[in-house]
N, C-alpha and C positions, 0 to 999 in steps of 0.2 A: 493538424499535426499528424493524424493517423494516416492520411493519404500520402505521406512522404515516401519516396522510393525505398529508403532504408528500412522502414517498418514493413512494407509489403514484402521486401526481400527476406526478412526474418521469417515471416509466415511460410513463405514458399521454399525455404531452405537454401536460398542463395546468399552470397556474401553481401554485406551491407555496403552501399555506396557511400562515398564521402559526401558530407553535407557542405553546402555553400554558404549557409547562413550563420556559421560560427556558433556563438553561444545563444543564438535566438531559438534554437530547437530544444525540445525537452531532452533529446538524446545527448546533446552537448552539455546540457545542465547536469545530467546524470554523470557524465564523464568527469566534469569538474568536481562534483561532490565526492566521487569515489577517490579522486586524486587527493582531495582535502583530507579524507579519512585515512588514506594510506600515509599521509605525512603527519598524522596525529599520533595518539597513543596506540601502540602496536601490541599491547599485551592482551591477547585472547579476546573474548566476547566484549563488545562495546568499543572495539578499537576505533580510534579517531574521534570518539565522543567522550568528553571529560565530565567531571562533576557528577551531579545527580542523574543526568541523562545516561551517562555511561553505566551507572549503577543499575538503573532501570533495565537497560539492555542486557547486562550480565545476568540479572535476576529472572527476567521474563522471556527473553528472546534467544533461546538455546536451539541451535540447529547443528546437525552433524552431517555436513555435505560430503558426498562421495567424490571420487576423482572425476566422474562424468557429470557433476553437478556444479552449480554456482549459487552463491548466496549474497545477500546485501541487506542493509538496513537504512531506512529513511526516517527523517524526523521533521515534524511540522508543528509550529506554534500557532495556536488559534485563540483569538480574543473572544472566547465564550467559555462559560463554566463547564466542568466535566459532565455534569448530569445532562446538560443539553446536547453536547457532542455525542455522549454515549447513547442517548435516545435514538440517534440516527445509526450509529455504528452497530449496535446490538441487533438491529433488525435483519437477521439472517434471511428472513422471508421477504424483505423489501430492499434489496441493495440499490435499486434504482432511485431511492430517496436522495442519494448523493452521487452515485457512480454514473457518470455521463454516458458510458458505452453500453449500459444495460437497458434493454427495452421492456423486458418481461421476466418475471420470476415465479416459478411454481414450486412449492414445497410439498414433499411427500411425507405424510404423517404429521405428528405433533412437533412443535418446535422444541427439540431436545437433542442432547448429544447423540450423534449418529444419524441425525436427520439429513435427508438429501434435498437439494434444490436443483431444478433445471433452469438455467439462465439463458435467455435469448440475447444475442449480441446485436446491437444496432448495425444497420448497413453502413458500409464504408470500411469495415474491417474484413479481411479475408478469413472470417470465422463466423459461425452462426450460433453454436450452442456450447454450453459448458455444464458439466455435471459436477456438483460440489457437495462435500460432506462437512457437517458441523463437528469439529473436533473438541472445541472448548468454548463455553459461554459463561464467564464469571462476572456476575453483576456487582460483586463486592470489590474485586480488584480491577474491574473494567478491562477485561481481556477477552478477545475473540480470536479463535483460530479455525481455519478452514483448510481442507485439502481437496484438490481437483482430482477426480477419479475417472473422468471421461469427457467426451465432447469433441466438437469439430474445431480443433486448434492444435498447436504444437507445444503447449505447455504441459509436458508429461511429469507426473509426480510432483506437481507444484503444491507447496504447503506454505501457508502464511500465518503470521501472528501479528495482531494489532493490539496495542495497549494504550490506555489513556491515563494521564497523570495530572493532578492539579498544579497550577502555578499562578503567580500574580503577574499580570501584564498591564503596565501603566495604571497601577492601583486598582485594577479590577480582576475578578476571577477569570483565569484563563486555563488553557489545556495544552499540554505537550502530547502530541500524538506520535507514537513510534510504530512503524510497520516494517517487518522483516519477512524474508521469504527464502526458500530453497527450491530449486527446480532443475530438472535434467537439461543438459545442453543438447539441443537438437543436432542431428547429423547435418553437416554442412555449415555449421555456425561455430563460433568460438565462445568461450566463457564471457569475454568482454562484450561481445555483440548481444548475447543473451541477457546479461545484466543490464546493459544500456536500454534494451527494449522493455524489459519488465519494470525497471525503475521509471521509465517514461510514462508507462500506464499508471503506475502507483502514484506518481507525482500529479498526474491529471486528476485522479480520484481524490487525493488529499487536498488539492486546490479547490475542487468542488465542495468537499466536506467543509473546508474553511469558509468558503463563500456562503454556503447555506447556513452554517452554524452562526457565523457572525451576523448575518442578516436577521436571524431569529433572536439573537442576543440583543440587538438594537431594538427590536420590536418589544422584547420583554423589559427593556429599560433596566438592565442590571445595575444596581446601586454600587458605587465605588466603595472599596474598603478603605477605612480611615488609616492613613499612614501613622505609624508610631512616632 
């Protein structure tokens, strides 16, 4: 997916080409999801997400995008308990545990608020490094927030929040993962192009997180919860 022309064009500041594969690409998936949200609840934070998920978004995912920025929220349901998924997400020092585009990560100092990490990006992306700061790590509420402050890429002033919440899926402990972001729109690109690109990357990360977590959950043989 990363080798597609539209992704390369985003990095180099050119306009995104039209895809030929329709909904097969992650960018098209992102476009469909954004249209779905726009057709849903339009009242403030959590727009397009109803029920408890919308409430989680309104409570934990507050961004204040400027005119030159874009923002979006993605949701993923994982068939694994919160504590297991969180054990992967909270590792600010080891994002490569589930992020497929990270090859190496070095943290400066202790793992605490304000800590910096230098992330090396795998070949195939027209980017090599990213410098990121830990903004929030809440083990009680299961919330992680980071901000990109430098690196060889075009995601300027990128800030993200990821939160985990328990749910029951098919009678077993599951997790709803919510990730939101705000980022500058690079010169030469539109807000839609920027959101499509970032959403595609996050979707890949969330799919990998889902695969790793569910594989571990099967290994742990989580017992089903008795239905009332």
